[in-house]
VOLUMVO-605107 format. One record per residue: x negated, y negated, z negated of N, C-alpha, C, O in turn. Coordinates in steps of 0.001 Angstrom, whole numbers, plus 524288, in hexadecimal, padded with zeros to 5 digits. Atoms other than C-alpha are relative to their C-alpha. Layout:
N
    nX    nY    nZ   caX   caY   caZ    cX    cY    cZ    oX    oY    oZ
     X     Y     Z     X     Y     Z     X     Y     Z     X     Y     Z
...
This chain:
221
    nX    nY    nZ   caX   caY   caZ    cX    cY    cZ    oX    oY    oZ
 7FDD1 80333 7FBE0 DAE19 36B04 EB4D3 80307 8013A 8029E 801BB 8055B 804B7
 7FCA1 7FF14 7FDBA DB931 36B78 EBB49 800D6 7FF73 805D2 8016F 7FB0C 807A8
 800F1 7FFEC 7FA55 DB927 36E4D EC928 8040F 7FE99 80328 8069F 80237 80505
 7FDE1 8013A 7FDB9 DC0DD 36620 ECFEB 7FF8C 7FFF0 80889 8020F 7FDA8 80BF2
 802AE 80155 7F958 DBACF 3672E EDF1E 80614 803AE 802CB 8078C 8020C 80712
 7FD07 7FCAC 7FD61 DC67B 3720A EE282 804F5 7FD7E 80031 807D2 7FF1A 803B4
 7FAD8 80255 800A8 DD21E 36A30 EDF9C 802C3 7FC64 80455 800DE 7F87B 80665
 7FCD5 802CE 7FB68 DDB7D 36555 EE927 7FFC6 7F9ED 7FF97 7FE92 7F873 7FB2D
 7FF50 8057F 7FEDA DDCB5 35664 EECFC 80468 7FF42 7FC84 8086E 801B0 7FD86
 7F9E1 80330 8031A DE718 34F97 EE29C 800A1 802FE 7FB21 80421 80195 7F826
 7FD5B 7FE18 802F4 DE67C 359C7 ED91F 7FB0B 7FE62 7FB39 7F729 7FBE8 7FC9B
 80318 801B1 80433 DDF35 35840 ECA64 7FE68 80489 7FCC2 80085 808D2 7FC34
 8021C 7FBFC 80310 DD709 35EBD EC1F4 7FDD5 7FD04 7FA53 7FAB6 7F95C 7FA6E
 803C4 802A2 803CC DD31C 35B23 EB40D 7FC09 801B1 7FDE7 7FA2C 80510 800C8
 803C5 7FFDA 800FF DC810 35C38 EABF3 7FF5B 805A2 7FDB4 7FB51 80829 7FE58
 7FDCA 7FAE7 80391 DCD38 3687A EA3CB 802F9 801CA 804EF 807B9 80148 80460
 7FF41 7FE96 7FBB6 DCF5E 36DC8 EB209 80678 8001C 80157 807DF 801BC 805A5
 7F8A5 80276 7FF89 DDFAE 36A45 EB158 800B0 7FF76 80513 7FD99 7FC1A 80694
 7FEE1 80013 7FA9C DE46A 36B89 EBFD4 80557 7FDF8 80088 808BC 7FF53 7FD68
 7FB74 802E9 7FC7B DEF3E 36375 EC79E 7FE93 801AE 805A5 7FA46 800E1 807A3
 80079 8019C 7F96D DF07A 36563 ED5A7 80252 7FC50 80074 80552 7FAA7 7FD14
 7FE89 803AA 7FCE4 DF334 35B6C EDE80 80584 7FDF2 7FF51 80693 7F948 7FED0
 7FA6E 802EB 800EC E0234 35AE7 EDCED 8000E 7FE26 7FA3F 800E3 7F9CA 7F865
 7FD92 7FF87 80611 E0340 35F58 ECE43 7FC3E 7F85B 7FF22 7FEDD 7F4C2 7FD51
 803FC 8041D 8010E DF7AB 352FC ECD67 80475 7FB6F 8025E 80751 7F94E 7FF24
 7FC07 80405 7FF17 E008F 3490E ED618 8044B 7FFB7 7FD0C 806E9 7FBAE 7FD23
 7F98F 800F7 803A4 E0C8F 34B8C ECCC0 7FC69 7FEB2 7FBF0 7FC7D 7F9E7 7FB95
 80240 802AE 803B4 E02FE 349D6 EC119 7FF26 7F9A2 7FFC0 80005 7F75C 7FB9A
 802DB 805B2 7FEF2 DFDD8 33B67 EC5B7 805E5 7FE49 800D4 80632 7FA4C 7FE29
 7FBB1 802EF 80016 E0CE2 3379A EC8B3 801B6 8016C 7FBBC 80503 7FE21 7FA8F
 7FC41 8003B 80452 E1203 33CD7 EBBE4 7F9CC 7FA79 7FAE7 7FB0B 7F7DE 7F710
 80304 8028B 80209 E049F 3350D EB692 80235 7F8CA 80086 802EB 7F51B 7FD84
 7FD9E 8073B 7FFCE E099D 327B0 EBCF8 8044B 7FFA9 7FC06 80410 7FC42 7F8A2
 7FBB3 8024C 8029F E16D5 328F8 EB69D 7FED1 8017D 7FBE8 802B3 803EF 7FA78
 7FFF9 800B9 804E8 E11F3 32A01 EA9AF 7FCA1 7FA38 7FEA6 7FCC9 7F72A 7FAF0
 8027B 8062E 800D5 E09A5 31E34 EAB75 803B3 7FCA2 800BB 80212 7F859 7FF46
 7FB65 8030D 7FD7A E16F6 31778 EB08B 80245 80028 7FAC2 80396 7FC07 7F8AD
 7FD2B 80005 80495 E1CBF 31CBB EA400 7FE2A 7FDDD 7FB4A 80128 7FBFF 7F805
 802FC 80187 80411 E139E 3193B E9AC1 7FFA2 7FA83 7FF24 7FE8E 7F8CA 7FAC9
 7FE3A 80560 80228 E1612 30AB6 E9CA7 803E2 7FEF3 7FD15 802E6 7FD16 7F8C3
 7FB80 80160 801C1 E2329 3090A E9949 7FFEC 8034D 7F884 8013A 800C4 7F4A4
 80100 7FD36 805E7 E210D 31271 E8BC8 7FAFA 7FD6B 7FED2 7FBC2 7FE8B 7FA36
 8040C 80308 802CF E13C7 30A8A E87A8 804AD 7FC34 7FE7F 806C2 7FBFB 7FA2B
 7FC11 805CB 8011E E1D3C 2FEF8 E87FC 80497 8000A 7FBB4 80644 7FC94 7F8D0
 7FB24 7FFEE 80478 E2814 30474 E7FF0 7FD85 80253 7FB41 7FFAE 8022B 7F6F6
 803F0 7FF2E 8058D E1C73 30A11 E768F 7FE9A 7FBB2 7FD2D 7FE20 7FB75 7F866
 803B9 805FC 8039E E1681 2FB5C E7435 80669 7FDD7 7FE46 806C4 7FA89 7FACC
 7FBD0 8027E 801D1 E2537 2F871 E72E0 80292 801FF 7F92F 8060B 80029 7F66A
 7FD5C 7FD1C 80297 E270F 3016A E68E0 7FCF9 7FF67 7FA9F 7FEBE 7FF39 7F628
 8040E 80301 802C1 E1A10 2FD84 E62D3 8002B 7F9D3 7FBF3 7FE5C 7F840 7F7C7
 8006A 80501 801D1 E1C9C 2F0B9 E6091 804D3 7FFB5 7FD3F 80430 7FC29 7FA0F
 7FAA7 8016E 8013D E2B4F 2F0D6 E5C14 801E0 803CD 7FB70 805E2 80396 7F8CA
 7FCE4 7FC42 8067B E2B9B 2FC67 E50EC 7FD15 7FCA7 7FBD6 7F99E 7F969 7FB12
 801BE 8033C 80516 E2B47 2F944 E4536 7FEB5 802A6 7FB97 80084 8022A 7F729
 801FB 7FCDD 803E3 E22E7 30377 E3F68 7F964 7FEB5 7FF8A 7F660 7FFDA 7FBF9
 806F2 800A3 7FF07 E1480 2FF2F E4415 7FE7C 801F1 80125 7F9FD 802B7 7FFA0
 80306 7FC9B 7FDF7 E135B 308D1 E4D3C 7FF0C 7FBE7 80516 801DC 7F865 806C9
 802D5 801C6 7FBEE E0966 30542 E586D 7FC3B 80475 8027E 7F945 807D6 800C5
 8032C 7FDDA 7FAB9 E0422 30A14 E652B 7FBB4 8018C 7FF5D 7F943 7FDA6 7FDF7
 805BE 7FE78 801A4 DF631 3120B E630F 7FE68 803D0 8054F 800E0 8075F 80765
 803AE 7FDD5 7FB75 DEDCB 316A1 E6DA6 801D6 800BF 80632 80015 803C7 8097E
 7FDF1 8020E 7FC60 DF6A1 310BD E77F1 7FC38 802AE 8059A 7FE43 80462 8099B
 80258 80122 7FAC8 DEB99 3121A E81DC 7FFC2 80590 801B9 7FD65 80602 805E3
 7FF26 7FC07 7FF47 DEE35 320AB E8211 8053A 800ED 80212 80565 80552 80405
 7F9C7 7FF7A 7FF80 DFBD0 320E8 E84CE 800D4 803F0 80694 80480 806FA 80737
 80279 7FC1D 7FB59 DF72C 32801 E92FE 7FEA6 80312 7FFAC 7FA01 80292 7FE88
 80328 7FAD9 800B9 DF47E 336B0 E9267 7FBAC 7FE9F 80631 7FE0D 7FFC6 80A35
 8035D 7FF0A 7FD1A DE882 3349E E9C3C 80273 80151 80594 80701 802D0 80533
 7FD32 7FD10 7FCBC DEBAB 338A8 EAA96 7FD67 805D4 7FF86 80059 80962 7FE2D
 80246 7FB26 80097 DE237 34453 EAA68 80214 802E9 7FD3F 80317 8076E 7FE89
 7FCF6 7FCC3 80428 DE87C 34856 E9EC9 8058E 8018B 80002 80798 804BB 7FD09
 7FCCA 7FE42 7FE97 DF3C5 3489E EA468 8018D 805BF 80365 80481 8097C 802BC
 80256 7FDC9 7FB7C DEFEA 34F2D EAF74 7FE14 80686 7FE24 7FF32 80AB1 80041
 80130 7FA37 80353 DE9D8 35A7F EA5F7 805BD 801E3 7FCDE 805AE 806AC 7FC6C
 7FBF8 7FE2B 80257 DF6A0 35CC1 E9F18 80418 80225 80325 8073A 8055E 80171
 7FBEB 7FF87 7FC98 DFED4 35D05 EABD0 7FCDA 8055B 80270 7FEBD 80932 804A1
 80378 7FA13 7FC77 DF372 36734 EB0B4 80253 8053C 7FE07 80424 80905 80060
 8000F 7FBC5 80338 DF4F1 36F6E EA5C9 8042B 802C7 7FF34 8046B 8078D 7FEAF
 7F9D4 7FF51 7FF55 E031D 36F64 EA58B 801C1 802DF 804BE 8051A 80647 80431
 7FDBF 7FF0C 7FB6B E057A 37256 EB2D9 7FEB6 805DD 8006A 801E2 8096D 80109
 802B6 7F886 80215 DFB3D 3801B EB0A2 802E5 8019A 7FD95 80643 8047B 7FF72
 7FDC0 7FD0B 80565 E003C 3836D EA3A5 805ED 7FEFB 7FD53 80984 801CE 7FBD3
 7FA78 80244 80488 E0AD6 37B73 E9CA5 806DC 8018F 803D6 80AC9 803B2 80210
 7FB3E 800F6 7FBCE E1579 379FA EAA0C 7FE1D 7FFFE 8046C 7FD14 7FC68 80774
 800F0 80007 7FA30 E120F 38017 EB4A4 802B9 8013D 8058F 800A8 80262 809BF
 7FB3C 800A0 7FF2F E1DB0 3803A EB9F8 801AE 7F916 802C0 80375 7F7D4 8070A
 7FF7A 80545 80092 E1EB5 37192 EB889 7FD84 7FC5F 8058C 7FA0C 7FED3 807CD
 801BE 802DB 7FD5D E1B7D 366C9 EC2AC 7FB6D 7FC93 7FC74 7FCBF 7FBC8 7F7E5
 802D8 80558 80287 E0FF9 35C5E EBDDD 80156 7FA4E 7FEBF 7FF8B 7F6D4 7FBF3
 7FD10 80603 8020C E194C 35179 EBED3 80536 80143 7FA66 80710 7FDF8 7F76D
 7FF23 7FF3F 80422 E2055 35865 EB547 7FEED 800E8 7FBF2 801FC 80049 7F849
 80456 7FE42 8046D E165E 35CB9 EAC52 7FEDD 7FABF 7FE5B 7FF78 7F9F4 7F9A7
 8012E 80594 80159 E12B9 34E8F EABC5 8044F 7FD34 7FC40 8037B 7FC15 7F7A6
 7FD01 801AF 80218 E1E59 3493B EA86D 802BF 802D9 7F94B 8058A 80078 7F630
 7FF8F 7FEB7 80454 E1FA3 3529F E9CEF 7FCBD 7FFBC 7FBA8 7FD44 80161 7F72B
 8049A 80013 804AB E1334 34F22 E96D1 80109 7FB2C 7FB97 801FE 7F6A6 7FCE8
 7FBDE 801C7 80301 E1805 34A3F E8A37 7FA5F 7FC48 7FE01 7FAA3 7FC7D 7F935
 80436 8034E 801BA E0B18 3412B E8767 7FC16 7FE04 80401 7F794 7FD14 8029E
 80319 804EA 7FBDD E0587 339A0 E942C 7FF97 7FC22 7FDF4 7FB51 7FA1C 7FD14
 801F9 8046F 801CC E0A10 32E37 E8E54 80064 8000F 7F8FC 80442 80247 7F72F
 7FE9E 7FFFB 80493 E080B 32BFD E7F00 7FF03 7FC0A 7FCF3 7FB7F 7F920 7FE74
 80080 80556 80413 E0898 321B5 E740E 80176 80426 7F96B 803DB 807F1 7F7AE
 7FFFF 7FD63 8061C E0669 32404 E65FD 80019 7F866 7FDB5 7FE38 7F45A 7FF81
 7FE20 802D4 801B0 E0BF1 31B16 E5CDD 7FE58 7FF71 7FA4B 8016C 802AC 7F881
 804AE 800FA 80638 E03ED 31870 E4E45 80260 7FC4F 7FDBD 80335 7F816 7FFE1
 7FB08 80373 80401 E0CA9 3126F E4360 7FCB0 8034D 7FB15 7FB6E 807F1 7FB0C
 80136 7FDEA 805B4 E0729 3137B E346C 8030F 803D0 7FC01 807BB 804D6 7FC7B
 7FDFB 7FB30 80108 E0955 31DDD E2BD1 8063E 7FE17 7FD09 80A3C 800C5 7FD14
 7FAEC 80050 801D9 E1404 31677 E24A1 80546 7FE75 802BD 8098B 7FE63 80087
 7FC93 8014B 7FB79 E1BE9 31292 E3053 8006B 805CF 8042B 80391 80719 80791
 7FEAF 7FC3B 7F9F5 E1A2E 31DF9 E38EF 804AB 80412 7FF7A 80754 80422 8037C
 7F8D0 7FF6E 7FECC E2714 324B2 E3744 8016D 7FDC3 80253 80191 7FE4A 8071A
 7FC72 803F8 7FE04 E2E10 31A47 E3877 7FEAF 7FD6E 80646 8021A 7FB7C 80909
 800E9 802BF 7FB4C E2609 31571 E4501 7FFBF 805F7 80440 7FE80 80520 808D2
 7FDE6 7FD3A 7FD89 E28FF 323B0 E4A30 8042E 7FE18 801EF 8044F 7FC53 80667
 7F859 7FE80 80059 E3744 32358 E49E0 80263 7F84D 80458 805FF 7F6BD 8071C
 7FFBB 80538 7FCAC E3544 31494 E4F70 7FFC9 7FF3F 8029E 8035E 7FCEF 804D7
 800B3 7FF81 7FAC8 E2D85 31632 E5ACF 8021A 8040D 804B8 80284 803FB 80982
 7FA47 7FC20 7FC5F E365C 32187 E5EFF 80445 7FF15 801B3 806B3 800DC 80573
 7FAFF 80153 7FD8B E4152 319BD E5D8E 7FF86 7FBA8 8054D 802A4 7FBA0 808F6
 7FFEF 8038A 7FD5B E3C5D 30E56 E64F8 8010B 80341 8058F 804E8 80339 8086D
 7FFC5 7FBE3 7F90D E3893 31897 E71E7 803F1 802DF 800E1 8051B 80443 80555
 7FA81 7FE9E 7FD68 E445C 31E02 E71A8 803AF 7FDB7 8036D 806BD 7FFCA 80682
 7FBE7 803DF 7FEAB E4AED 31108 E74D4 7FDAF 80044 805B5 800C1 800C9 8095F
 8012B 7FF35 7F996 E42DD 311CB E81B7 801E2 8042D 8026A 800B3 8050D 806FE
 7FD9A 7F9D6 7FC6F E49BA 31EAD E857B 7FD0D 80396 7FE93 7FF0B 807E4 7FF5C
 803C9 7FC4B 80099 E3E7E 3261F E816B 80104 80538 7FAE7 8011A 80493 7F624
 7FDF6 7F9E3 80393 E4202 334F3 E7ADA 7FACA 802EF 7FD95 7F77F 80515 80059
 803F8 7FBF8 801F1 E38B2 33BBB E7298 80230 80562 7FF1E 805BC 806B6 7FC29
 7FDB5 7F9DB 8007B E3AB1 349AF E73FE 7FC0B 803CD 7FD5F 7FBA5 80890 7FDE9
 805AC 7FC0A 80439 E2E14 34DDF E69F9 7FE5A 7FE1F 7FBE1 7FCA4 7FA17 7FDDE
 8021E 801EF 80608 E29D4 349D5 E5DA3 7FCFA 803A0 7FC63 7FEF0 8070B 7F9A2
 802F3 7FB92 80395 E1F3C 350C8 E56CB 7FDDE 7FDCC 7FC00 7FAD2 7FA4D 7FD47
 8029D 80229 80272 E1B32 34D99 E48A6 7FBDC 80289 7FF89 7FC47 80750 7FF2D
 80483 7FC24 8018E E0D40 3518F E467D 7FD75 7FF18 7FA10 7F919 80018 7F84C
 802D7 80275 80619 E0B0C 34C99 E38E5 7FFAF 804AC 7FADD 7FD7F 804B8 7F695
 8010C 7FBA9 802B9 E0D31 3597B E3411 7FB0B 80385 8021C 7F9F8 807CB 80030
 80446 7FDFD 7FCF2 E022D 35D8B E3BD7 7FA82 7FEB5 7FE6D 7F90B 7FA40 7FD5E
 805B3 7FEC3 8028C DF3A5 3623F E37A1 7FB9C 7FD84 8042E 7F6D6 7FD6D 8039A
 8040C 80182 7FB22 DED7C 35CCB E43E9 80211 7FB41 80336 7FEF8 7F991 8067B
 8011C 804B3 7FCCD DF318 350F2 E49F1 80685 7FD75 7FC65 80A97 7FFEF 7FBBB
 7FB38 800DD 8021D DFCED 34716 E424A 80280 7FA65 803F3 7FF83 7F712 805B8
 7FCA7 802D7 7FCF0 E086A 33E87 E4A19 803BC 80256 801CE 805BE 806A5 80115
 7F9CA 7FD7B 7FD9C E1336 33F6F E5131 801D9 7FEB2 80403 80525 7FB43 804B0
 7FDCD 7FF44 7F6F7 E1503 341E3 E61BA 80506 80103 7FF36 80759 8042D 7FC6F
 7FC2E 7FF3E 7FCBC E1F49 34009 E6779 8011A 7FEAF 8063E 7FE79 7FB32 80840
 7FF1C 7FF97 7FC01 E242D 34131 E7409 80555 7FCA2 8038F 809ED 7FCB6 80226
 7F972 80247 7FE14 E2E27 338FD E7DE4 8015F 7FFC6 80580 7FE3B 80253 80818
 7FD9F 7FF77 7FA33 E34D0 3378D E8B69 80144 7F929 800EB 80283 7F559 7FE44
 7FE05 8057F 7FD50 E3753 32C06 E925B 803FA 800B2 80270 804B5 80570 802C3
 7FAA0 7FE26 7FFCC E4527 32B52 E97D9 7FCE1 800A1 8060F 7FEFE 80465 8082D
 801E2 7FD06 7FC0C E3C14 32CC3 EA554 7FDAD 804A8 80171 7FC53 8066E 805B4
 80013 7F93B 801C9 E3969 33A88 E9E86 7F7AF 7FF79 8012E 7F56A 802E5 803AE
 804AD 7FF23 7FF78 E28FC 33554 E9D79 80047 8010B 7F855 802C9 7FE9C 7F508
 80036 7FEEA 80443 E24D4 33CA9 E90E7 7FA9D 7F965 7FD13 7F7D3 7F5BC 7FE79
 8046C 802CC 80397 E1C84 33572 E8706 7FF05 8001B 7FA51 80349 800FA 7F846
 800F5 7FE48 80389 E162B 336B2 E796E 7FE28 7FABA 7FC8E 7FAF3 7F75F 7FDCC
 8024B 80595 803BA E1563 32C52 E6D30 8007A 80511 7FB10 8040D 80825 7FA1F
 80238 7FF19 803B1 E0DCC 3316F E61C8 80012 7FB97 7FAEE 7FEC8 7F704 7FBAB
 7FF2F 8030C 803CD E101E 32BB3 E5471 7FA28 801E1 7FCB6 7F849 8064B 7FD10
 804C6 80113 80252 E030B 327D2 E4B70 80065 7FCCF 7FC0D 80287 7F886 7FC85
 8032C 8044C 80253 DFDA8 32287 E3F71 7FBAA 7FDD8 8027D 7F999 7FF8D 8067B
 8075A 800D0 7FEE5 DF086 31B44 E4034 7FC44 8049C 7FF84 7F83B 804D2 8021F
 802CA 7FB5E 80408 DEAD7 326AE E39B2 7FF79 805B6 80353 7FC24 8090D 80445
 7FE88 7F9DA 7FAA9 DF0B1 33185 E435C 7FE92 7FDE2 8053D 7FD6F 800CE 808E2
 800D8 80113 7FAF0 DEE77 329D0 E4E00 7F997 80067 80200 7F79C 80251 805F1
 8064A 7FCFB 80292 DDFE8 32AF6 E4993 7FE20 80214 8025D 7FBB9 8018B 8067F
 7FF48 7FB8B 7FFD4 DE04D 33609 E4800 7FF4A 80399 8057F 7FBA1 80659 806F7
 7FECD 7FE96 7FAE2 DE52E 339FC E54AD 7FB4D 7FEA4 8041C 7F84C 80215 8059D
 80198 801F4 7FE0C DDE7C 33122 E5C7F 7FAD3 7FE87 80100 7F909 7FE0F 80570
 8061A 7FFD3 801CD DD13C 32F3D E586A 7FD1F 8066D 7FC11 7F936 8090F 7FD04
 8030E 7FB8E 8028D DCE32 33A75 E4ED9 800EE 806F7 80096 7FDFD 80A15 7FE67
 7FE90 7FBC2 7FE4C DD417 346E5 E53B0 800DA 8016E 804FD 80385 80542 80628
 7FCD9 80066 7FB57 DD4FB 343B7 E61F2 7FD11 803A1 8031B 7FECE 806BF 80654
 80359 7FBE8 7FD1C DC9FE 34AA8 E6695 80145 805E1 7FEAE 800C2 809B3 8018E
 7FEF6 7F96E 801B7 DCE3B 356DB E5E0A 80454 80219 802D3 80490 806C1 80401
 7FC47 7FDF1 7FD07 DDAEA 35699 E655D 7FDE7 8005A 805EE 7FF5A 80470 80802
 80107 7FE66 7FB29 DD441 354CA E73EB 7FCB1 8056F 7FF51 7FCC3 808AC 802DF
 8025F 7FA56 7FD52 DCAF8 360FD E7013 8054C 804A6 8000D 80604 8079F 803C3
 7FC43 7FD3D 80008 DD726 3684A E6B9A 8040B 80347 8026D 8065F 80759 80157
 7FC62 7FDAE 7FDC3 DDEAF 368AB E7600 7FCE8 8017B 80619 7FF6C 802C0 809FE
 8047A 7FD38 7FCCD DD22A 36C88 E7F2B 8016F 805AF 7FF22 80173 807AC 7FAC1
 80048 7FAAB 7FF59 DD46F 379E5 E82FC 7FC55 80450 7FFC1 7FD19 8090F 7FFE0
 803B7 7FE16 7FF25 DC712 37C44 E830F 7FCB9 7FEF8 7F9D5 7F809 7FFFB 7F974
 8015B 7FF85 80455 DC585 379A5 E7409 7FEDB 803A6 7FDE3 80289 806BC 7FE23
 7FF51 7FAFF 8028B DC0B7 3846B E6C8B 80200 801AF 7F951 80126 7FF1C 7F559
 7FCD0 80158 80414 DC87B 38968 E6237 7FD13 7FE6F 7F9B5 7FFC5 7FD1C 7F5F3
 80236 80150 80462 DBDAA 386F8 E575B 7FFFA 7FABD 7FFDB 7FFCF 7F96F 7FB3B
 7FF4D 805ED 7FEF1 DBE69 378FA E5A66 803BD 7FEDE 80013 8041C 7FC74 7FBEF
 7FB82 7FE9F 800EC DCC27 37905 E5C4B 8011C 7FF70 7F9F1 802EA 7FB53 7F83C
 7FEE6 7FEFB 80612 DCD47 37D98 E4D02 7FC49 7F87B 7FC4A 7FCB8 7F54B 7F8B7
 8043C 804E7 80373 DC321 37240 E4919 802B2 7FA28 801D9 80270 7F627 7FF32
 7FE30 8046E 7FE29 DC9AB 3685A E50C1 80450 7FE32 7FC10 80479 7FA15 7F995
 7FB08 7FFFB 803CA DD73F 36BA3 E4911 7FF1F 7FEA9 7FA6D 8024A 7FCAF 7F765
 8018A 80003 80601 DD16C 36B45 E3CDF 7FFDE 7FB5C 8004F 803CB 7F98C 7FE35
 802D5 80443 7FEC0 DCB39 35E8D E406D 80607 7FB8F 7FF31 806EB 7F870 7FBA5
 7FAB2 8019B 80105 DD9C8 359CE E4349 802D7 800D3 7FB75 80694 7FDCD 7FB65
 7FD52 7FD80 8051E DDF2D 35F59 E3693 7FEB6 7FBFE 7FCE4 801FE 7F8F4 7FB21
 802D1 80364 802DE DD591 3579D E2F95 80224 7FAD9 7FF98 8043B 7F905 7FBAB
 7FE0F 8063C 7FF58 DD8E1 34995 E34F5 8045E 7FFC0 7FE3B 80523 7FC0A 7FB46
 7FBA9 8010A 800E1 DE724 34CD5 E3392 8022E 800AC 7F9DF 8063E 7FEAA 7F844
 7FFA0 800A2 80539 DE53B 350F1 E245A 80042 7FB15 7FF7E 80462 7FA96 7FD11
 80193 804C7 80210 DE248 3432C E226E 804E4 7FC29 80092 80585 7F83E 7FDDC
 7FC32 8043B 7FDB6 DEDDC 33C91 E28A7 80521 7FFCE 7FC9B 805CD 80421 7FA9C
 7FE35 80174 803AA DF7AC 3384A E2092 8068E 7FFF4 80371 8075B 7FCB0 806E1
 7FC6C 80149 7FEA4 E05C9 33AC4 E23E9 803AF 7FA37 7FEA9 8030F 7F841 7FA50
 7FD40 803E0 80199 E1084 32E29 E2552 80398 80374 7FD40 804CF 8080F 7FDE6
 7FA2A 7FD75 804A3 E1B7E 3302B E1A3E 804D2 7FFBF 8062A 8062F 7FCEB 809CE
 7F9D3 7FF3E 7FC98 E2752 33579 E218A 7FFD6 802D7 805D3 8039A 8047E 80851
 8016E 7FE7B 7FA71 E1F7C 339EB E2E8C 8020A 80638 801AB 802EF 8080D 80606
 7FD4B 7FB02 80018 E2484 34727 E2BB3 80550 8011B 802BA 8061D 8042A 8065A
 7FAB6 80126 7FDE5 E32C5 343C9 E2DDC 8020C 7FEEF 8059B 8069C 7FED0 8071D
 7FF4C 801AC 7FB76 E3009 34024 E3B54 8016D 804F1 803C9 7FD53 805A1 80633
 7FE2C 7FB3E 7FE03 E36F1 34D98 E42DB 7FC19 7FFCE 80480 7FA2B 7FC08 806C5
 801E6 7FF60 7F937 E30A5 35218 E4EA9 80518 800B2 80368 80989 8019E 801CE
 7FBC4 7FF2D 7FC1D E3869 35301 E5AAB 7FE35 8029C 804DB 7FA0D 80243 8073F
 800BD 7FD49 7F958 E3AC3 35B78 E672B 8067E 7FEB9 8017E 80AB0 7FF25 7FF2E
 7FA00 801C2 7FD41 E458B 356B8 E7063 801FF 8057E 800BE 7FF65 8094D 8021D
 7FD81 7FAD3 7FF58 E4F87 36130 E708F 7FF40 80448 7F9E0 7FF7C 80916 7F9E7
 801DE 7FF01 805C8 E4C75 364C1 E6249 7FAEB 80562 80089 7FB65 80925 7FD93
 80408 7FC22 7FE26 E3ED8 36DD8 E6886 7FE1A 7FEE1 7FC72 7F9E1 800D7 7FB3F
């Protein structure tokens, strides 16, 4: 049970005992407001890409496009304490790559073309991709994760899946993911969870040519 009885007014403490002091909490709330505002235009442009792409790529899981406010606060609190102790909560909040996230789903036969099509359409709006990771060779997760920056400096994530990989991620292995990211999960349970994820992934057939899609880091890193 988390004890909040001595926390000052205006502060925030999460169920995992993450903490934001009143100043950090105010900065975080302001950043969450900015995130919600940026999401409106982004979702409009994602809808355009869905309607106009010639590969049948469609948006899925759109109801999850915004990370929950408390989850954002947890991540900022963790980074304030360990990851970037000298940065302000506002600076950390602007750097979160997945506070806004989208998923495009395409059939295996169109997957490779859908990636390049959607990428081109987003760049037309001035969005800059600074990271792309091709996970199709992974034994734990299949798909491509990309990270982007708007002209105003808001970061967001776009994932690319097939119907099969989206079902595996969203329905079959999601509980495993949540347990694996829990620091209290025992090592023996972690091994079992990872074995299960590997078993699920072993049944997924990679789309033709998908390994040709390169990873990308801005600046070549």
